[in-house]
C-alpha positions, -999 to +999 in steps of 0.1 A: -057+408-925-085+424-919-114+438-934-148+459-928-181+458-946-205+484-938-243+480-942-268+507-942-274+506-907-243+487-891-201+479-899-197+444-894-162+442-883-144+402-892-114+399-878-089+362-879-075+353-852-060+323-835-068+318-804-102+299-781-125+288-808-163+304-813-192+284-816-219+308-832-253+302-815-280+299-837-296+328-855-329+328-874-322+337-911-349+362-915-366+389-894-395+405-905-379+439-895-340+442-903-316+438-868-345+428-850-351+394-837-386+380-839-394+373-805-427+369-790-422+369-753-394+374-729-394+338-726-385+329-760-351+357-762-325+354-790-294+336-780-264+351-760-246+375-783-269+376-811-267+413-827-305+410-834-324+428-807-356+413-792-390+428-804-411+425-773-436+452-791-465+431-797-458+411-761-460+445-743-493+458-763-508+423-754-498+428-718-510+461-716-543+457-733-553+428-709-540+446-673-560+479-691-591+452-691-583+439-653-585+470-640-612+489-656-636+476-630-615+485-601-621+513-578-597+541-570-587+522-537-579+492-553-558+510-584-541+532-557-528+498-533-514+482-567-488+510-563-484+507-526-463+480-508-481+467-476-451+485-457-419+468-443-426+439-426-460+438-442-458+404-461-434+372-465-411+393-490-387+424-487-415+441-510-452+434-507-480+443-533-517+434-516-537+412-538-566+428-556-599+412-564-588+380-580-552+395-587-528+379-564-503+408-559-466+408-559-439+394-541-405+415-547-374+402-532-337+406-533-308+403-546-285+404-576-267+371-569-298+351-553-328+344-529-317+366-501-334+354-468-340+318-477-321+287-476-319+260-506-309+287-530-277+289-550-253+316-538-237+327-572-209+348-579-210+384-578-218+406-610-181+420-607-172+385-611-195+375-637-186+403-658-145+398-653-156+366-676-163+390-709-188+360-718-223+364-726-230+331-724-222+331-689-243+364-684-273+348-697-267+312-677-263+331-648-296+349-652-314+322-664-303+302-631-312+324-611-343+338-624-357+299-624-346+302-585-364+332-579-398+319-598-396+284-582-397+303-544-425+323-557-410+357-564-427+380-589-398+405-592-360+401-587-346+431-574-318+430-598-294+434-619-277+463-605-257+485-630-243+513-616-210+523-629-177+517-610-169+554-612-152+553-578-129+525-567-135+525-535-177+523-542-194+501-517-218+484-538-195+483-574-193+443-566-231+439-574-224+452-609-205+449-639-173+473-636-164+503-647-172+505-688-206+513-699-206+490-729-195+461-707-219+470-681-247+472-709-240+437-723-236+420-692-272+439-680-289+429-714-279+393-710-290+390-675-324+408-679-329+384-707-321+355-684-338+364-657-370+371-676-366+339-696-364+318-665-398+337-652-394+363-629-395+403-632-361+416-634-349+452-619-329+474-634-313+492-604-304+520-591-316+549-615-298+570-617-261+581-609-254+562-575-219+557-574-211+558-536-224+549-503-216+578-481-245+602-481-262+581-503-296+596-492-286+632-488-263+637-518-267+652-552-252+635-581-246+664-607-244+650-643-241+667-679-264+655-702-237+643-728-220+624-702-256+611-686-263+598-717-231+578-729-219+564-696-248+559-671-279+555-691-267+533-714-266+506-694-305+505-688-310+515-722-295+478-730-321+466-701-351+482-718-341+468-752-341+432-730-377+437-723-370+445-686-404+445-665-394+470-638-368+498-629-359+506-594-353+548-592-323+554-563-318+573-533-293+602-544-309+636-555-301+637-595-288+678-605-307+687-574-339+665-576-344+634-561-343+606-583-379+590-577-390+631-583-372+637-611-395+643-645-363+647-660-347+611-659-377+589-652-399+607-678-381+626-703-350+597-702-363+564-692-401+563-703-401+583-736-366+586-749-356+547-745-393+538-744-395+517-711-429+502-707-426+488-670-431+504-638-409+525-615-405+515-581-385+533-553-357+521-535-370+512-498-380+542-485-363+566-511-400+579-518-402+615-502-435+629-511-468+622-527-473+650-559-436+651-568-429+617-571-463+609-590-452+623-620-428+594-629-428+568-598-455+544-602-451+520-571-435+526-535-415+503-519-423+489-492-449+512-490-445+531-458-430+565-450-404+551-427-404+513-416-433+505-396-450+537-394-483+529-412-485+559-433-476+562-471-469+589-496-490+572-514-518+550-506-548+574-481-527+604-494-524+597-535-562+586-530-574+620-514-550+641-540-572+621-569-604+629-553-601+667-546-585+671-582-552+681-578-543+645-595-555+628-620-569+595-617-557+586-653-521+587-634-531+563-610-544+542-642-513+545-657-493+535-626-517+504-621-519+495-656-476+494-659-476+473-631-499+448-640-488+447-675-452+435-666-472+410-643-488+396-676-455+399-697-441+376-679-473+352-676-474+353-646-511+345-641-500+308-652-497+284-626-471+307-604-459+292-577-468+307-541-444+324-519-429+295-498-406+314-478-405+343-449-378+369-453-384+381-422-383+347-398-362+319-420-371+293-390-407+295-386-422+262-399-457+276-404-443+300-434-411+286-446-417+250-472-377+252-473-384+246-510-349+237-527-345+255-560-310+250-564-307+219-594-276+215-608-268+252-608-234+250-586-221+243-622-225+270-637-212+289-601-180+272-608-180+276-646-182+317-638-156+317-610-129+301-629-137+319-655-136+352-643-104+345-623-079+371-642-042+358-643-019+391-636+014+378-634+029+345-642+068+345-641+087+312-653+052+293-659+049+293-620+010+281-628-004+258-632+009+240-609+030+207-617+023+182-593+040+200-564+051+178-535+046+202-507+022+234-505+017+259-479-018+275-479-014+311-462-043+337-448-075+339-435-088+340-465-079+305-474-101+290-447-139+290-433-152+319-410-154+310-372-191+315-376-198+294-408-203+311-440-238+331-430-222+339-399-226+374-406-259+391-411-261+402-450-225+389-448-213+420-427-180+409-415-147+397-429-137+364-419-128+338-439-124+331-476-145+363-492-169+351-518-193+383-518-197+416-502-220+426-477-255+444-481-291+438-494-270+423-525-261+390-512-276+357-502-274+328-479-249+302-491-261+268-491-225+258-485-192+274-491-164+256-505-130+271-491-095+273-507-082+252-483-103+222-489-104+222-524-065+224-523-061+195-501-087+176-521-073+183-559-033+177-545-047+145-534-060+138-566-032+149-586-007+132-566-017+109-531+007+118-504+011+157-515+020+178-483-007+204-474+006+227-448-017+260-438-015+289-415-046+310-412-037+341-390-027+373-411-009+388-383+015+360-372+035+370-402+063+349-385+041+319-383+031+321-420+067+326-433+078+295-412+051+277-429+061+283-464+094+278-459+111+249-481+075+242-492+075+237-530+046+263-534+033+288-511+000+301-521-010+334-502-049+345-499-064+376-493-092+399-500-108+435-494-144+434-487-171+465-493-209+466-492-239+489-485-240+514-460-262+503-431-234+480-422-204+491-408-169+465-411-139+476-397-147+514-399-161+509-434-194+526-441-202+503-471-173+522-493-139+514-486-122+538-464-091+531-489-079+508-518-052+486-497-062+452-490-074+441-455-063+425-425-025+429-429-024+414-465+004+432-476+026+424-446+019+390-448+025+389-486+059+400-481+070+379-453+058+346-471+078+360-500+110+364-483+105+331-470+094+308-505+109+318-538+076+304-555+047+327-541+015+327-556-010+354-545-046+350-549-070+382-541-105+378-538-120+417-537-147+440-540-128+458-571-094+475-576-068+475-548-029+489-549-011+461-549+023+482-553+043+471-520+044+432-534+040+430-570+074+432-587+089+413-553+107+386-581+095+361-553+058+365-562+058+344-592+022+349-598-009+367-591-048+356-597-075+384-592-108+362-583-131+385-571-162+373-558-168+336-571-198+325-546-204+290-531-179+273-556-153+296-546-125+269-537-133+247-564-134+277-587-098+288-581-085+248-579-097+246-615-072+274-623-041+268-602-042+233-617-047+241-654-083+225-654-094+256-665-069+278-687-078+314-677-097+339-694-108+364-671-102+402-676-105+429-659-137+449-659-119+479-643-080+496-639-057+486-613-040+517-604-006+524-593-017+550-565-052+557-553-047+594-566-043+581-602-081+576-605-100+606-619-134+606-597-126+605-557-150+593-532-163+624-518-165+622-477-178+649-453-214+666-449-240+671-419-271+655-414-291+688-425-272+693-458-274+675-498-235+668-502-227+679-536-209+655-559-200+666-591-194+643-620-165+668-631-145+639-651-176+637-673-170+608-704-132+603-686-139+574-662-113+547-654-097+536-683-106+566-704-092+591-676-059+574-675-060+573-714-070+607-716-040+619-688-011+595-700-016+576-668+003+542-666-021+521-648-008+486-631-030+468-647-055+481-673-087+479-681-094+441-699-062+431-690-056+392-684-033+363-692-034+329-703-011+297-697-004+292-733+005+317-760-026+330-783-032+359-807-063+366-786-083+348-755-110+375-755-111+400-784-119+436-775-128+461-801-119+499-794-134+525-810-113+556-814-130+591-823-122+625-842-101+649-824-130+671-828-155+650-811-150+651-777-147+616-766-118+602-748-090+587-768-104+549-770-139+538-762-148+504-761-174+492-784-173+453-787-161+423-773-161+387-784-151+359-763-132+331-783-129+293-773-123+258-783-096+268-807-071+238-811-031+241-817-020+257-848-061+262-857-075+298-865-108+310-861-129+340-875-151+364-855-173+390-862-182+423-842-212+444-853-213+482-845-245+497-849-248+533-858-253+545-825-223+527-816-207+554-836-225+584-825-220+609-796-247+625-778-256+663-790-269+680-759-281+709-779-299+689-808-309+667-781-300+636-804-271+613-812-249+622-845-220+608-862-191+633-854-172+649-883-140+633-895-124+598-895-133+571-871-105+545-864-106+515-844-081+492-826-084+455-818-062+441-789-063+424-757-069+453-732-077+491-735-036+495-737-027+466-761-042+469-795-028+445-823-049+458-851-057+492-864-086+500-890-106+529-904-143+532-903-155+546-934-174+578-936 
């Protein structure tokens, strides 16, 4: 049975299920504004999953009033300096704003998964792994733990979360974000921002906007229609603004022919006006290209110099000169400075905030590195996300969980340690050993890295002392791997696929992946082991989807676990799932296709140093599963897919809305999900999903507003984008 209640501002869909239980977080019984959480500051957000949106308006108003008063006595040069970074390597953080009078300035530091370029910090799971949990409580917990670590290291602005869409399966930085659906990405971004800022650090929503590939990222124009921009790419940033995000980073690319950091349409009309962003816009590093064009919407130049180490700036003295000759109004500089200082006060960073205790450019300098340990017990949330974000794709004959096997073969380079240690490659730019994060500026130093091999050995002895564990770490010697797997109770093969930012090239992959195959001879390795052992389990650590057709239907491949990028507790997290200490509940945040050609949006390559590469978003609203649905393409594993060790009616509840045919929407769009935990055998739980009017509307590009389309809107509830269990209709 299922039933719907329609309220003036929202629809609540209440569905009884038999599954993991759901323990609701406490929600205030009353609010001065219906649907609004009576929050006073980012340090008192609503609980994870609350349908109430926090009202940070009064807190922003107080912060802006304080900022306006703070800058009222400052000179033009002082106000300009607040908007101008000190230059690359001009301070101890990757970005630095100099002190002005009694205001101490700002430290801006990467990354979306931990504090970069320093020690004694936690290497958290990547965004894509976190999204795979489909759990708002874990989105929030990760954000909060990271926020505490950034603050305790003295960082004012954490450069994350990253919320660009996984439009292109090969996109190099997809793993930093939350997948290929705007609703899921928006919920993860929202909860992450609330968590980070509850921890005391300013969050920075990035990269605004349409920055979906690395190739030619500074010389490509993403050409996107207005409806697609609103319904797909703007949505996660809107949710970040609702979470009170302090900062937004504009991206390297052009949008419809204009640099993203110079775009009046995106920075002013969409971000500051339409969705009401009250913080400041900072440039990505060297994404600032002018003074006059950028000043319309760009509030802060990062790292401040035109090119690294040039000691020149498009802001700084140039901005001062343009104001003094009357070309730029000083009121715009006031606005820039006020927005930046207001964000500082919004997070109450004037109250006993720690000083910067590290040096991002010289981690071994004893004079500038205090080696402050900020890890606390955050390894626990790392391990929980790592296991909860692991997706069970195949499990024939209940091959998993393992049942005290007497002999185990652990196969593959990805199961063991790197020959250089966990931090041996700069910014993790190498694929050697187990893969726990991608490469680039979205990384952090590992304090340690538990490999699957060591965790399996420890768990096997705990499970049954005397268990035989053998291993073979060479992916290229497939004969040796097969011999190691022969006559073992189970052979577990670990393989991976890596990617990252375009300033690092790994095995010919310039950020984006060259293709969608698994790396380091993975397919022949799996086939060789499966030919020798009829109980072969495959574990994949991957930055995104990969083509697994060569072996997925092999009857000797009895189970497949998709473990993404789990961070420092990698081995412990996968062991929790392999042995059944954690029942897998992860679900795919993207579609795994049968062929690369099945994806609607493809990586655009080519171009020269003298041209702008044109990237047309011709697929419109039909990215990822929407494209597969609209074109009746059968995926290998659809968006939202994930198995469990136990038979449940649901282990993660998703809700998909079907708009009327004339609305121009994809066949199905995700509009709600709920994780359900703790149900005992034969027990049922009930969950409620709230839909707003916005959720049931489409963007009208002509009228420039949201409207509910004419006709009947239906909905389906299921376990994935292709497995619907319940259907209903939303009354007009």
